[in-house]
C-alpha positions as CSV (number, residue, x, y, z in Angstrom):
1,M,-18.3,19.5,11.2
2,T,-15.6,19.2,8.7
3,G,-12.6,21.7,9.4
4,W,-13.8,22.4,13.0
5,R,-12.0,19.4,14.3
6,L,-14.8,18.1,16.4
7,G,-15.9,14.5,16.2
8,Y,-15.9,11.2,18.1
9,I,-14.3,7.8,17.9
10,I,-15.4,4.4,18.6
11,A,-12.6,2.2,19.9
12,S,-12.0,-0.8,22.0
13,E,-11.7,-0.1,25.7
14,D,-8.0,-1.0,25.8
15,L,-7.3,1.8,23.2
16,M,-9.2,4.5,24.9
17,R,-6.4,5.7,27.2
18,P,-3.5,5.8,24.6
19,I,-6.0,7.7,22.3
20,Q,-6.8,10.3,25.1
21,K,-3.0,10.8,25.7
22,M,-2.5,11.3,22.0
23,I,-5.4,13.8,21.6
24,Q,-4.4,15.6,24.7
25,N,-1.0,16.3,23.1
26,F,-2.3,17.3,19.7
27,F,-5.4,19.3,20.6
28,I,-6.3,21.5,23.4
29,S,-10.1,21.7,23.0
30,P,-12.6,22.9,20.3
31,N,-13.7,26.4,20.4
32,A,-16.8,27.1,22.3
33,F,-18.8,28.0,19.2
34,V,-17.9,24.6,17.7
35,Q,-19.1,22.8,20.9
36,E,-22.5,24.8,20.8
37,A,-22.9,24.0,17.0
38,A,-22.2,20.3,17.8
39,I,-25.0,20.2,20.5
40,A,-27.4,21.9,17.9
41,A,-26.3,19.5,15.1
42,L,-27.0,16.5,17.4
43,T,-30.3,17.6,18.9
44,E,-31.9,19.9,16.4
45,C,-30.8,18.9,12.9
46,E,-32.1,15.6,12.0
47,K,-33.9,16.7,8.7
48,E,-30.7,18.5,7.6
49,T,-28.5,15.7,8.5
50,E,-30.5,13.1,6.5
51,K,-30.6,15.4,3.6
52,M,-26.7,15.8,3.6
53,R,-26.3,12.0,4.1
54,K,-28.4,11.5,1.0
55,I,-26.5,14.1,-1.0
56,Y,-23.2,12.6,0.1
57,D,-24.4,9.0,-0.7
58,E,-25.2,10.2,-4.2
59,R,-21.8,11.8,-4.7
60,R,-20.2,8.6,-3.2
61,R,-22.0,6.3,-5.5
62,F,-21.2,8.5,-8.7
63,K,-17.5,8.8,-7.7
64,I,-17.0,5.0,-7.2
65,K,-18.9,4.3,-10.6
66,R,-16.8,6.8,-12.5
67,L,-13.5,6.0,-11.0
68,R,-14.1,2.4,-12.0
69,E,-15.0,3.3,-15.6
70,I,-11.9,5.4,-15.8
71,G,-9.8,2.4,-14.7
72,F,-9.2,2.9,-10.9
73,G,-9.6,-0.3,-8.7
74,I,-11.7,0.2,-5.5
75,T,-11.5,-2.9,-3.3
76,I,-13.3,-1.5,-0.4
77,E,-16.2,1.1,-1.0
78,P,-16.2,3.8,1.6
79,T,-19.2,3.8,4.2
80,G,-18.3,6.4,6.8
81,A,-16.0,9.3,5.3
82,F,-16.1,11.3,2.1
83,Y,-13.1,9.8,0.6
84,V,-12.4,7.0,-2.0
85,F,-9.1,5.2,-1.7
86,A,-8.4,4.1,-5.2
87,N,-5.9,1.7,-6.6
88,A,-3.9,3.6,-9.2
89,K,-1.1,0.9,-9.9
90,K,-2.5,0.5,-13.4
91,F,-1.3,4.1,-14.0
92,T,1.6,4.6,-11.9
93,N,4.1,3.1,-9.1
94,D,4.7,6.5,-7.7
95,S,1.5,8.0,-6.1
96,Y,3.3,11.2,-4.9
97,R,4.5,12.0,-8.5
98,F,1.1,10.9,-10.0
99,A,-1.0,13.2,-7.6
100,F,1.2,16.2,-8.7
101,E,0.9,15.3,-12.4
102,I,-2.9,15.1,-12.0
103,L,-2.8,18.6,-10.2
104,E,-0.7,20.2,-12.9
105,K,-2.2,18.7,-16.1
106,A,-5.8,18.1,-15.0
107,K,-6.0,20.9,-12.5
108,V,-7.6,18.5,-10.0
109,G,-6.3,17.9,-6.2
110,V,-6.0,14.4,-5.2
111,T,-4.0,12.9,-2.3
112,P,-1.1,10.4,-2.9
113,G,-1.6,7.2,-1.1
114,I,2.0,7.2,0.1
115,D,0.9,10.0,2.5
116,F,-0.8,7.2,4.5
117,G,2.1,5.0,4.8
118,S,4.0,2.5,2.5
119,G,1.0,0.4,2.2
120,G,-0.8,3.2,0.4
121,E,1.8,3.3,-2.3
122,G,0.1,2.9,-5.7
123,Y,-3.2,4.5,-4.4
124,I,-4.9,7.8,-4.7
125,R,-7.4,9.3,-2.2
126,F,-10.2,11.2,-3.8
127,S,-12.6,13.3,-1.8
128,Y,-16.4,13.8,-2.5
129,A,-16.9,16.7,-0.2
130,N,-17.7,18.9,-3.2
131,S,-20.6,19.6,-5.5
132,L,-21.8,17.0,-7.8
133,N,-21.1,19.2,-10.7
134,N,-17.6,20.0,-9.5
135,I,-17.0,16.2,-8.9
136,K,-18.2,15.3,-12.6
137,E,-16.0,18.1,-14.0
138,G,-12.9,16.9,-12.0
139,L,-13.3,13.2,-13.1
140,A,-13.8,14.3,-16.7
141,R,-10.5,16.2,-16.4
142,I,-8.8,13.2,-15.0
143,E,-10.2,10.9,-17.6
144,R,-9.0,13.3,-20.4
145,F,-5.4,13.5,-18.8
146,L,-5.2,9.7,-18.6
147,A,-6.4,9.3,-22.2
148,K,-3.3,11.2,-23.4
């Protein structure tokens, strides 16, 4: 339920109370309609959920394959989100600047790895929460940008 800020977490028992405290300070509660939608999604939408899982898996597999072809490194393939965290050190040592270059020159939005801490420097996060056609176009634009 992307954008509606409703989800769940699996964590070890010793982390549950600290996580609860953090969430209590950042979020009051999801809207009533979001809670109702979550109940429906969890109890009535098995076919739709499976269909979306397959669509996202297709996008994920395509994105990983193309990113590797373009020259990005992918050490760990995502299995639970809709992002690929790709090693861009072949192209840059400044992920923030690089993300803006991609935005300005290729017209594709990506997230600099530095946004996730110093260990993310040199990486770029790519989303596959878009249509396969848009993903193909975005990656083609990035490939053309990098070829220049």
